[in-house]
C-alpha positions as CSV (number, residue, x, y, z in Angstrom):
1,X,14.7,-24.3,10.8
2,X,17.6,-22.6,12.4
3,X,17.2,-19.6,14.7
4,X,18.4,-17.0,12.2
5,X,15.9,-18.1,9.5
6,X,13.1,-18.1,12.1
7,X,14.0,-14.7,13.3
8,X,14.1,-13.4,9.7
9,X,10.7,-14.9,9.0
10,X,9.2,-13.3,12.1
11,X,10.8,-10.0,11.1
12,X,9.3,-10.2,7.6
13,X,5.8,-11.1,8.8
14,X,5.8,-8.5,11.6
15,X,6.9,-5.7,9.2
16,X,4.3,-6.9,6.7
17,X,1.5,-6.6,9.2
18,X,2.8,-3.1,10.3
19,X,3.1,-2.0,6.7
20,X,-0.4,-3.2,5.8
21,X,-1.9,-1.3,8.8
22,X,0.0,1.8,8.0
23,X,-0.9,1.7,4.3
24,X,-4.6,1.7,5.0
25,X,-4.8,5.5,5.3
26,X,-2.9,6.3,2.1
27,X,-4.8,3.6,0.3
28,X,-8.1,5.1,1.4
29,X,-7.0,8.6,0.4
30,X,-6.0,7.3,-3.0
31,X,-9.2,5.4,-3.4
32,X,-11.3,8.5,-2.4
33,X,-9.3,10.8,-4.8
34,X,-9.8,8.4,-7.7
35,X,-13.5,8.1,-6.9
36,X,-14.0,11.9,-6.8
37,X,-12.0,12.2,-10.0
38,X,-14.2,9.7,-11.8
39,X,-17.4,11.4,-10.5
40,X,-16.1,14.8,-11.7
41,X,-15.5,13.4,-15.1
42,X,-19.1,12.1,-15.2
43,X,-20.5,15.4,-14.0
44,X,-18.5,17.3,-16.7
45,X,-19.6,14.8,-19.4
46,X,-23.2,15.1,-18.4
47,X,-23.1,18.9,-18.8
48,X,-21.6,18.6,-22.3
49,X,-24.1,16.1,-23.8
50,X,-27.6,16.8,-24.9
51,X,-30.1,17.1,-22.0
52,X,-32.2,14.4,-23.5
53,X,-29.5,11.8,-22.9
54,X,-29.1,11.0,-19.2
55,X,-25.8,9.2,-18.8
56,X,-24.7,10.5,-15.4
57,X,-26.1,7.5,-13.4
58,X,-24.5,4.9,-15.7
59,X,-21.2,6.9,-15.7
60,X,-21.2,7.3,-11.9
61,X,-21.7,3.5,-11.5
62,X,-18.9,2.8,-14.0
63,X,-16.6,5.2,-12.2
64,X,-17.2,3.5,-8.9
65,X,-16.8,0.0,-10.4
66,X,-13.5,1.0,-12.1
67,X,-12.1,2.5,-8.9
68,X,-13.2,-0.6,-6.9
69,X,-11.4,-2.9,-9.4
70,X,-8.1,-1.1,-8.6
71,X,-8.3,-1.1,-4.8
72,X,-6.1,-4.3,-4.4
73,X,-3.5,-2.9,-6.8
74,X,-3.5,0.5,-5.1
75,X,-3.0,-1.2,-1.7
76,X,-0.3,-3.4,-3.0
77,X,1.8,-0.6,-4.5
78,X,1.5,1.4,-1.3
79,X,2.1,-1.5,1.0
80,X,5.1,-3.0,-0.8
81,X,7.5,-0.1,-0.6
82,X,6.5,0.5,3.0
83,X,7.1,-3.1,3.9
84,X,10.5,-3.2,2.1
85,X,11.6,0.0,3.9
86,X,10.6,-1.4,7.3
87,X,12.2,-4.8,6.6
88,X,15.5,-3.4,5.3
89,X,15.8,-0.9,8.1
90,X,15.2,-3.5,10.7
91,X,17.4,-6.1,9.0
92,X,20.2,-3.5,8.8
93,X,19.8,-2.7,12.5
94,X,19.8,-6.3,13.4
95,X,22.8,-7.1,11.3
96,X,24.7,-4.1,12.8
97,X,23.9,-5.4,16.3
98,X,25.1,-8.9,15.4
99,X,28.3,-7.5,13.9
100,X,28.9,-5.5,17.1
101,X,28.3,-8.5,19.3
102,X,30.7,-10.6,17.1
103,X,33.4,-8.0,17.5
104,X,32.9,-8.0,21.2
105,X,33.3,-11.8,21.3
106,X,36.4,-11.7,19.2
107,X,38.0,-9.0,21.4
108,X,37.3,-10.9,24.6
């Protein structure tokens, strides 16, 4: 593996780790927001049905289960653009530096 491919791989992995760590907060906020939304739907539904039918507990459990099933997808769609932004920014910076060094070599 040549040096440039190795450097590019390290850049991708480093930026992926950075993006994952930075995406945890927005992922948690989105997860919490969806959970609260689901619980509010259950509370409103419970107030609209007959008092003899108690569905709130089942509805709350279903809301949590549904939100949990999307946590990976939420994290992925928050992490992916963050990672691409970091990677492309660093790649552009690295390419610009390499071009600058190449021009210096040609001039000397």
